[in-house]
C-alpha positions as a Markdown table, in Angstrom:
| # | Residue | x | y | z |
|---|---|---|---|---|
| 1 | Unk | 137.5 | 125.0 | 112.1 |
| 2 | Unk | 137.2 | 123.5 | 115.6 |
| 3 | Unk | 137.1 | 125.9 | 118.5 |
| 4 | Unk | 137.5 | 125.0 | 122.2 |
| 5 | Unk | 139.1 | 126.6 | 125.2 |
| 6 | Unk | 139.9 | 129.8 | 123.4 |
| 7 | Unk | 141.8 | 127.9 | 120.6 |
| 8 | Unk | 140.9 | 127.2 | 117.0 |
| 9 | Unk | 142.4 | 124.6 | 114.7 |
| 10 | Unk | 141.4 | 123.2 | 111.3 |
| 11 | Unk | 139.1 | 120.2 | 111.5 |
| 12 | Unk | 141.4 | 118.1 | 109.5 |
| 13 | Unk | 144.3 | 118.8 | 111.9 |
| 14 | Unk | 142.1 | 117.9 | 114.9 |
| 15 | Unk | 141.1 | 114.6 | 113.3 |
| 16 | Unk | 144.7 | 113.8 | 112.4 |
| 17 | Unk | 145.9 | 114.4 | 116.0 |
| 18 | Unk | 143.1 | 112.4 | 117.4 |
| 19 | Unk | 143.9 | 109.5 | 115.1 |
| 20 | Unk | 147.6 | 109.6 | 116.0 |
| 21 | Unk | 146.7 | 109.6 | 119.7 |
| 22 | Unk | 144.1 | 106.8 | 119.2 |
| 23 | Unk | 141.3 | 108.9 | 120.5 |
| 24 | Unk | 137.8 | 107.9 | 119.3 |
| 25 | Unk | 135.8 | 110.9 | 118.0 |
| 26 | Unk | 132.4 | 109.1 | 118.0 |
| 27 | Unk | 130.2 | 107.3 | 120.4 |
| 28 | Unk | 128.7 | 103.9 | 119.8 |
| 29 | Unk | 126.7 | 101.2 | 121.7 |
| 30 | Unk | 125.3 | 97.8 | 121.4 |
| 31 | Unk | 121.7 | 96.6 | 121.4 |
| 32 | Unk | 121.1 | 93.6 | 123.6 |
| 33 | Unk | 118.2 | 91.5 | 122.4 |
| 34 | Unk | 116.0 | 90.9 | 125.5 |
| 35 | Unk | 114.6 | 87.5 | 126.5 |
| 36 | Unk | 117.0 | 85.3 | 124.5 |
| 37 | Unk | 117.9 | 82.1 | 126.3 |
| 38 | Unk | 118.6 | 78.4 | 125.5 |
| 39 | Unk | 119.3 | 75.3 | 127.5 |
| 40 | Unk | 121.4 | 72.9 | 125.5 |
| 41 | Unk | 120.8 | 70.0 | 127.9 |
| 42 | Unk | 117.0 | 70.2 | 127.8 |
| 43 | Unk | 116.8 | 71.7 | 124.3 |
| 44 | Unk | 114.4 | 74.3 | 125.5 |
| 45 | Unk | 114.3 | 78.0 | 125.6 |
| 46 | Unk | 113.8 | 81.0 | 123.3 |
| 47 | Unk | 116.9 | 81.2 | 121.0 |
| 48 | Unk | 115.5 | 83.6 | 118.5 |
| 49 | Unk | 113.6 | 86.8 | 119.0 |
| 50 | Unk | 111.4 | 86.4 | 116.0 |
| 51 | Unk | 111.3 | 84.5 | 112.7 |
| 52 | Unk | 111.4 | 85.9 | 109.1 |
| 53 | Unk | 109.1 | 84.3 | 106.5 |
| 54 | Unk | 109.0 | 84.6 | 102.8 |
| 55 | Unk | 107.7 | 82.9 | 99.7 |
| 56 | Unk | 108.6 | 83.0 | 96.0 |
| 57 | Unk | 107.3 | 81.7 | 92.7 |
| 58 | Unk | 109.5 | 81.8 | 89.6 |
| 59 | Unk | 108.7 | 81.4 | 85.9 |
| 60 | Unk | 111.6 | 79.9 | 84.1 |
| 61 | Unk | 112.3 | 78.7 | 80.6 |
| 62 | Unk | 114.9 | 76.0 | 80.0 |
| 63 | Unk | 116.5 | 75.0 | 76.7 |
| 64 | Unk | 116.7 | 71.3 | 76.9 |
| 65 | Unk | 119.2 | 71.1 | 74.1 |
| 66 | Unk | 121.8 | 73.7 | 75.3 |
| 67 | Unk | 120.7 | 73.6 | 79.0 |
| 68 | Unk | 120.6 | 77.3 | 79.1 |
| 69 | Unk | 117.8 | 78.9 | 81.1 |
| 70 | Unk | 116.2 | 82.3 | 81.7 |
| 71 | Unk | 114.3 | 83.6 | 84.6 |
| 72 | Unk | 111.3 | 85.3 | 83.1 |
| 73 | Unk | 109.4 | 86.4 | 86.1 |
| 74 | Unk | 109.7 | 86.2 | 89.9 |
| 75 | Unk | 107.0 | 87.0 | 92.5 |
| 76 | Unk | 108.3 | 87.4 | 96.0 |
| 77 | Unk | 106.4 | 88.0 | 99.2 |
| 78 | Unk | 108.5 | 88.8 | 102.3 |
| 79 | Unk | 107.4 | 89.3 | 105.9 |
| 80 | Unk | 109.0 | 92.6 | 107.0 |
| 81 | Unk | 107.0 | 92.9 | 110.2 |
| 82 | Unk | 106.3 | 96.6 | 110.5 |
| 83 | Unk | 108.6 | 98.0 | 107.7 |
| 84 | Unk | 110.9 | 100.8 | 108.7 |
| 85 | Unk | 111.6 | 101.8 | 105.1 |
| 86 | Unk | 109.6 | 99.8 | 102.5 |
| 87 | Unk | 111.5 | 101.1 | 99.5 |
| 88 | Unk | 114.8 | 100.2 | 101.1 |
| 89 | Unk | 113.6 | 96.8 | 102.2 |
| 90 | Unk | 112.2 | 95.9 | 98.8 |
| 91 | Unk | 115.6 | 96.7 | 97.4 |
| 92 | Unk | 117.2 | 94.4 | 100.0 |
| 93 | Unk | 114.8 | 91.6 | 99.0 |
| 94 | Unk | 115.6 | 92.1 | 95.3 |
| 95 | Unk | 119.3 | 92.1 | 95.9 |
| 96 | Unk | 119.3 | 89.1 | 98.2 |
| 97 | Unk | 117.1 | 87.1 | 95.7 |
| 98 | Unk | 119.5 | 87.8 | 92.8 |
| 99 | Unk | 122.5 | 87.0 | 94.9 |
| 100 | Unk | 120.9 | 83.7 | 96.0 |
| 101 | Unk | 120.1 | 82.9 | 92.5 |
| 102 | Unk | 123.8 | 83.2 | 91.6 |
| 103 | Unk | 124.8 | 81.1 | 94.5 |
| 104 | Unk | 122.4 | 78.4 | 93.4 |
| 105 | Unk | 122.9 | 78.4 | 89.7 |
| 106 | Unk | 126.2 | 79.8 | 88.4 |
| 107 | Unk | 128.8 | 80.4 | 91.2 |
| 108 | Unk | 130.6 | 77.1 | 91.0 |
| 109 | Unk | 133.6 | 76.5 | 93.4 |
| 110 | Unk | 136.6 | 74.7 | 92.1 |
| 111 | Unk | 139.8 | 73.7 | 93.7 |
| 112 | Unk | 143.1 | 72.6 | 92.1 |
| 113 | Unk | 145.2 | 69.6 | 93.0 |
| 114 | Unk | 146.9 | 71.5 | 95.8 |
| 115 | Unk | 143.6 | 72.2 | 97.4 |
| 116 | Unk | 143.6 | 75.9 | 96.5 |
| 117 | Unk | 140.4 | 77.6 | 95.6 |
| 118 | Unk | 140.7 | 78.7 | 92.0 |
| 119 | Unk | 137.3 | 80.4 | 91.7 |
| 120 | Unk | 138.0 | 83.0 | 94.3 |
| 121 | Unk | 136.7 | 86.2 | 92.7 |
| 122 | Unk | 134.2 | 87.5 | 90.1 |
| 123 | Unk | 137.0 | 87.2 | 87.5 |
| 124 | Unk | 137.1 | 83.4 | 88.0 |
| 125 | Unk | 133.4 | 82.5 | 88.5 |
| 126 | Unk | 130.1 | 83.8 | 87.1 |
| 127 | Unk | 128.0 | 86.1 | 89.2 |
| 128 | Unk | 124.6 | 87.3 | 88.2 |
| 129 | Unk | 124.4 | 90.5 | 86.1 |
| 130 | Unk | 121.5 | 92.8 | 85.3 |
| 131 | Unk | 120.9 | 90.6 | 82.3 |
| 132 | Unk | 120.1 | 87.7 | 84.6 |
| 133 | Unk | 117.4 | 89.6 | 86.5 |
| 134 | Unk | 113.9 | 88.8 | 85.5 |
| 135 | Unk | 112.1 | 91.2 | 83.2 |
| 136 | Unk | 109.1 | 91.0 | 85.5 |
| 137 | Unk | 110.3 | 91.2 | 89.1 |
| 138 | Unk | 107.5 | 91.7 | 91.6 |
| 139 | Unk | 108.4 | 92.1 | 95.3 |
| 140 | Unk | 105.9 | 92.8 | 98.0 |
| 141 | Unk | 106.3 | 93.2 | 101.7 |
| 142 | Unk | 103.9 | 91.4 | 104.0 |
| 143 | Unk | 103.5 | 94.1 | 106.6 |
| 144 | Unk | 102.0 | 92.8 | 109.8 |
| 145 | Unk | 103.2 | 94.0 | 113.2 |
| 146 | Unk | 105.8 | 91.8 | 114.7 |
| 147 | Unk | 104.3 | 90.4 | 117.9 |
| 148 | Unk | 107.7 | 90.7 | 119.7 |
| 149 | Unk | 108.6 | 94.1 | 121.1 |
| 150 | Unk | 111.6 | 94.7 | 118.9 |
| 151 | Unk | 112.7 | 98.0 | 117.3 |
| 152 | Unk | 109.5 | 99.5 | 115.9 |
| 153 | Unk | 108.2 | 95.9 | 115.6 |
| 154 | Unk | 110.1 | 95.3 | 112.3 |
| 155 | Unk | 111.7 | 92.2 | 111.0 |
| 156 | Unk | 115.2 | 91.9 | 109.6 |
| 157 | Unk | 115.5 | 91.8 | 105.8 |
| 158 | Unk | 119.2 | 91.6 | 104.7 |
| 159 | Unk | 120.1 | 87.9 | 104.4 |
| 160 | Unk | 116.9 | 85.8 | 104.8 |
| 161 | Unk | 115.5 | 86.4 | 101.3 |
| 162 | Unk | 118.8 | 84.8 | 100.0 |
| 163 | Unk | 117.0 | 81.4 | 100.3 |
| 164 | Unk | 113.9 | 82.3 | 98.2 |
| 165 | Unk | 115.5 | 81.6 | 94.8 |
| 166 | Unk | 115.2 | 77.9 | 95.5 |
| 167 | Unk | 112.1 | 78.4 | 93.4 |
| 168 | Unk | 114.1 | 79.1 | 90.3 |
| 169 | Unk | 115.2 | 75.9 | 88.5 |
| 170 | Unk | 114.1 | 72.7 | 90.1 |
| 171 | Unk | 110.4 | 72.7 | 89.1 |
| 172 | Unk | 111.3 | 73.8 | 85.5 |
| 173 | Unk | 113.6 | 70.8 | 85.2 |
| 174 | Unk | 110.9 | 68.5 | 86.7 |
| 175 | Unk | 108.4 | 69.7 | 84.1 |
| 176 | Unk | 110.6 | 68.2 | 81.4 |
| 177 | Unk | 109.6 | 64.8 | 82.7 |
| 178 | Unk | 106.0 | 65.7 | 83.3 |
| 179 | Unk | 106.6 | 66.5 | 87.0 |
| 180 | Unk | 106.7 | 62.7 | 87.8 |
| 181 | Unk | 110.0 | 62.7 | 89.8 |
| 182 | Unk | 112.0 | 65.2 | 91.8 |
| 183 | Unk | 115.0 | 66.0 | 89.7 |
| 184 | Unk | 118.5 | 65.1 | 91.1 |
| 185 | Unk | 119.6 | 68.7 | 90.6 |
| 186 | Unk | 122.9 | 69.7 | 92.3 |
| 187 | Unk | 123.8 | 73.2 | 93.3 |
| 188 | Unk | 125.0 | 75.2 | 91.6 |
| 189 | Unk | 122.7 | 74.3 | 88.7 |
| 190 | Unk | 125.2 | 74.8 | 86.0 |
| 191 | Unk | 124.5 | 73.6 | 82.4 |
| 192 | Unk | 126.2 | 70.3 | 83.2 |
| 193 | Unk | 124.1 | 69.8 | 86.3 |
| 194 | Unk | 120.9 | 70.7 | 84.4 |
| 195 | Unk | 121.9 | 68.3 | 81.6 |
| 196 | Unk | 122.2 | 65.4 | 84.1 |
| 197 | Unk | 119.0 | 66.3 | 85.8 |
| 198 | Unk | 117.1 | 66.6 | 82.5 |
| 199 | Unk | 118.3 | 63.2 | 81.4 |
| 200 | Unk | 117.3 | 61.7 | 84.8 |
| 201 | Unk | 113.7 | 63.1 | 84.7 |
| 202 | Unk | 113.3 | 62.0 | 81.1 |
| 203 | Unk | 114.2 | 58.4 | 82.0 |
| 204 | Unk | 111.6 | 58.6 | 84.8 |
């Protein structure tokens, strides 16, 4: 029940009336990042408050006959500044890494003759599953206080680790040719793309 001014009404009724009258029942606000400025003409300024850093090493096995591959182990170190919630942020790094791995290896976009995207949902293109996660997945946070005076001196975690799975396939394909050349591997690294890259590195 909600009581005010000597009257009482069920909470659900109050919410319904507020919704119908377009009355907001919560408060919100916006955080303005201080000190951000950029001069396009002189290409000078301070466009970002801080930078996020990370590094990853991946152990991958590639079947050079079928061009199938498996990520056996991934070691990830991510700069979280002064972490607000280490368990949550490690989960964010893990999720972003696997999402990025899918983006770089299996999520192939295809269009039909009319220019319509035909791979528009998980039912039409392959996203990573739990079976694609490495059996040995080691994520650590590099916790060192962010020198910028941001919220509790933390760094953002959500999207930046998406780029760390660039470590997943390229070096494994390069090893087929004795690491002599950089493989012409296109993304996503589908079986066909791996086939072409393996043939290229073997030819040297």
